[in-house]
Legacy VTK file of the C-alpha trace (Angstrom):
# vtk DataFile Version 3.0
C-alpha trace
ASCII
DATASET POLYDATA
POINTS 197 float
14.200 -1.606 -22.455
13.532 -0.881 -26.116
13.289 2.647 -27.459
10.597 3.212 -30.054
10.439 6.404 -32.124
7.199 6.923 -34.064
7.945 8.626 -37.389
4.878 7.598 -39.376
2.812 10.731 -39.027
1.532 12.713 -41.992
3.217 15.989 -40.906
0.538 17.941 -42.762
1.606 21.253 -41.288
5.320 20.706 -41.574
6.611 18.244 -44.178
9.365 15.767 -43.204
9.739 17.450 -39.840
11.740 14.625 -38.286
14.488 15.319 -40.838
14.785 19.005 -39.832
18.142 19.811 -38.239
19.238 21.490 -35.061
22.912 22.158 -35.606
24.123 19.104 -37.507
21.632 16.552 -36.147
18.137 15.777 -37.427
15.279 15.704 -34.933
15.049 11.947 -35.228
18.776 11.489 -34.628
18.479 13.635 -31.514
15.642 11.461 -30.242
17.550 8.254 -31.056
20.621 9.552 -29.194
18.526 10.431 -26.155
16.909 6.982 -26.017
20.187 5.105 -26.605
21.438 6.139 -23.170
18.546 4.234 -21.582
17.658 1.518 -24.086
19.505 -1.550 -25.398
17.928 -1.068 -28.818
16.195 1.761 -30.668
13.492 1.211 -33.337
12.158 3.782 -35.786
8.620 2.974 -36.950
8.001 4.662 -40.288
6.233 4.404 -43.603
9.400 5.577 -45.320
12.394 3.589 -44.003
14.645 4.776 -46.836
14.586 8.234 -45.236
16.382 6.877 -42.151
18.743 4.206 -43.399
21.745 6.434 -42.778
21.095 6.710 -39.038
23.517 4.462 -37.201
22.522 2.106 -34.365
18.786 1.954 -35.030
16.476 -0.730 -36.424
13.792 0.313 -38.941
10.238 -1.013 -38.757
8.106 -0.382 -41.837
4.489 0.660 -41.401
1.889 -0.068 -44.026
1.513 3.053 -46.176
-2.319 2.975 -46.368
-2.884 2.908 -42.634
-2.782 5.912 -40.349
-2.694 6.657 -36.640
-0.069 6.579 -33.885
-1.670 3.514 -32.301
-0.642 1.478 -35.374
2.917 2.734 -34.955
2.885 1.761 -31.282
1.526 -1.690 -32.118
4.151 -2.259 -34.830
6.902 -1.109 -32.478
5.812 -3.416 -29.640
5.529 -6.381 -32.062
9.155 -5.846 -33.078
10.665 -4.959 -29.713
13.142 -7.431 -28.155
12.381 -6.343 -24.591
9.246 -6.481 -22.419
9.257 -2.739 -21.802
9.482 -0.063 -24.483
9.917 3.701 -24.121
7.895 5.289 -26.905
8.438 8.864 -28.130
7.430 10.986 -31.067
10.082 11.873 -33.651
9.730 15.655 -33.135
10.728 16.025 -29.455
14.265 17.490 -29.379
14.474 18.161 -25.652
14.063 14.713 -24.152
15.532 14.858 -20.650
17.646 11.929 -19.463
16.483 12.331 -15.833
12.816 12.376 -16.860
13.308 9.324 -19.087
14.884 7.518 -16.113
12.028 8.515 -13.808
9.339 7.200 -16.120
11.309 4.031 -16.801
11.625 3.346 -13.054
7.959 4.128 -12.404
6.893 1.697 -15.137
7.735 -1.505 -13.278
4.646 -3.632 -12.701
2.438 -1.580 -15.043
1.227 -1.984 -18.632
1.585 1.753 -19.240
3.520 4.475 -17.444
2.566 7.898 -18.760
3.256 11.416 -17.475
0.428 13.907 -17.059
1.549 17.503 -17.424
-0.372 20.721 -17.864
-3.566 18.694 -17.452
-2.807 16.454 -20.432
-1.530 12.931 -20.829
1.689 12.499 -22.812
1.154 9.085 -24.469
4.042 9.665 -26.905
6.496 10.108 -24.055
5.599 6.954 -22.143
6.570 3.365 -21.394
4.515 0.416 -22.612
4.793 -3.270 -21.636
4.551 -6.013 -24.194
1.135 -6.842 -22.630
-0.207 -3.805 -24.490
0.207 -5.410 -27.850
-2.970 -7.513 -27.579
-4.873 -4.453 -26.323
-3.630 -2.226 -29.144
-4.617 -4.812 -31.734
-8.120 -5.052 -30.288
-8.480 -1.273 -30.388
-7.308 -1.163 -34.013
-9.839 -3.851 -34.922
-12.505 -1.590 -33.372
-11.372 1.234 -35.618
-9.777 3.259 -32.834
-6.401 4.798 -33.599
-5.628 7.116 -30.659
-2.749 5.894 -28.486
-4.922 6.145 -25.389
-7.744 4.041 -26.898
-6.870 0.976 -24.810
-5.849 2.657 -21.547
-9.171 1.714 -19.886
-8.189 -1.943 -20.241
-4.614 -1.504 -19.068
-2.887 -1.155 -15.676
-1.685 2.464 -15.980
0.626 4.454 -13.760
0.027 8.181 -14.227
3.173 10.115 -13.291
2.141 13.492 -11.892
3.551 16.795 -13.044
5.189 17.611 -9.719
7.633 14.676 -10.069
8.520 15.644 -13.602
8.785 19.297 -12.781
11.492 18.651 -10.170
13.699 17.222 -12.932
12.609 19.423 -15.838
11.216 22.721 -14.468
10.470 24.112 -17.955
8.813 20.878 -19.032
10.797 21.126 -22.268
10.784 17.312 -22.459
7.288 17.567 -23.915
7.938 20.343 -26.414
7.182 19.025 -29.907
7.428 20.575 -33.285
4.336 20.851 -35.488
4.733 24.161 -37.296
7.442 26.418 -38.649
6.914 28.683 -35.629
7.569 25.689 -33.336
10.760 24.872 -35.226
12.070 28.449 -35.003
11.363 28.435 -31.287
13.168 25.103 -30.943
16.225 26.546 -32.701
16.323 29.420 -30.230
15.905 27.125 -27.253
18.491 24.694 -28.648
21.048 27.481 -29.031
20.525 28.632 -25.478
20.822 25.096 -24.217
24.135 24.609 -26.022
25.549 27.717 -24.396
24.455 26.791 -20.854
LINES 1 198
197 0 1 2 3 4 5 6 7 8 9 10 11 12 13 14 15 16 17 18 19 20 21 22 23 24 25 26 27 28 29 30 31 32 33 34 35 36 37 38 39 40 41 42 43 44 45 46 47 48 49 50 51 52 53 54 55 56 57 58 59 60 61 62 63 64 65 66 67 68 69 70 71 72 73 74 75 76 77 78 79 80 81 82 83 84 85 86 87 88 89 90 91 92 93 94 95 96 97 98 99 100 101 102 103 104 105 106 107 108 109 110 111 112 113 114 115 116 117 118 119 120 121 122 123 124 125 126 127 128 129 130 131 132 133 134 135 136 137 138 139 140 141 142 143 144 145 146 147 148 149 150 151 152 153 154 155 156 157 158 159 160 161 162 163 164 165 166 167 168 169 170 171 172 173 174 175 176 177 178 179 180 181 182 183 184 185 186 187 188 189 190 191 192 193 194 195 196
């Protein structure tokens, strides 16, 4: 399985958030380390590859600067992945849970998409995508659709229910992401508690 980290967002509320640090690791390094336990390769899809050239053990995929939208990042990642299945995450999720990653990876077999649904919402940037999705993402982009879920209606999707995830991650911290300064301060507190436990 390939790990794909999407780091091409505009971060309008919090600039360069994937380079923020918890202890001595940036958010994107933390995500890469989490995926490396499951994946044979880790790709970072970004408009600014120079920001990440010091991160060991990852391959950088450059996005076109003028284009926007996470679906483009997903499409670029799948086009460059060496494996049929790719685990795709956002760059700002510091509490990825190894057991949850394993669960979703196992549940992905035989599907185009395997995506958890927690708190009544899909988590498309914490999901597994098969190489089959590449043609579907390209069609959606040509239609001018840039949401990651734009092509789900055409794909064979396994929706992983919250109960399964909750057994492995009762606080659902796997899906905590950082968009604001307030989120980052909360993450620092949670991270410190986690290191002590």
